[in-house]
N, C-alpha and C positions, 0 to 999 in steps of 0.2 A: 965154499961149503953151502949150499944150499939152504934155506929153511925148509926146517922140516915140515910137511903138509900130510895130511890126513887122505885115506881114498875118498871120504865124501866131498875132496875141494877140488875133486877132477871137473873140468866147464861141462856145462848141460848139453850144450852143442857134440859131447863126443860120449857121451853115456850111451845111443842108442847103437855104437859099433864096436863096445866094449865088449874083448875079448880076453876070457881072466883063466891062464896058464897055472896050475899049482906047482910050486918046486919044493916044499916042504911044509908042514903042519903049520908055520908062522911066517913063509915066503912067499911069493906069487909073483908072477908077471904080467901084465895088464896091456893090451894091444887095441891103441887109440888109432890107426890107419898110420899117422904120421910118425908115430913114437911106440917105442915098446916102455914100460916102467915098470920096474923093480919093485916091492913093496917087502917090508919085514915090519912084522908086529906092529900092521897100519899105519908108517912111516914110509914116504918116498926115500928110496935109497939109492938107487941107480938107475939110468935112464940111457938109452938108445933113442937114435933119431935122426931125420934127414935133414943136411945141412941144406942141399941145394936142391928146392921145392921147384917141380916139374906139375904142370896141371898131369893128372891120372896117374901120379907116384905112389905109395903107401907099403909099409912095412908088414909082414905077417909072421908071426912066430908059428912056427910048425915040426914038430917033432925034433926039437934041438937045435933046428934049424933056423935063422932069421934071411928071408925071401925079400929081397927089393925090386920092388916090379916098378918098370919106367916104360912107356909106352914104345919105346926102341928097343930095351933090353930089360933082362933079369938077372939078378945077380943072389947067388948064393954065399952065407955066411954060416959057420959052424958057432954056437954060441957055447960058453961053459960060466957057470955060477958057480962062484967061489962064496961060502957061506961062513966059511972059517977067518976071513978076513973081517975085520970093525972099519968102517961097515962095510956088510957082502958087495960085490964087486962083480957085474957084469962084462965079460969078454968074447970079444966079436974078433974072429979070423978067416979072410976070405977063403971060400973055396972053390965055384965055378962063376963061370958069367954067360950068357948067353944071347 
């Protein structure tokens, strides 16, 4: 298991691109371009990130969908957040590719 981190431990180079999506009163997702981080009560509990880095690729969380953009294609994933598990989990299921 990863070492617990607080929200303020996010590297400075990502702070200008951070987008926050609230899931519940104490759980939220932070989109930092190359990864989606899930925090609960201020602690990092799960993440989704790009394994193969290509110039210009990024992840975007929008309306319960995770969109992976690469210069040659776009992949869509349905996301589910399980708050009842301990720790909470972020599950990603492939939907479509363009």
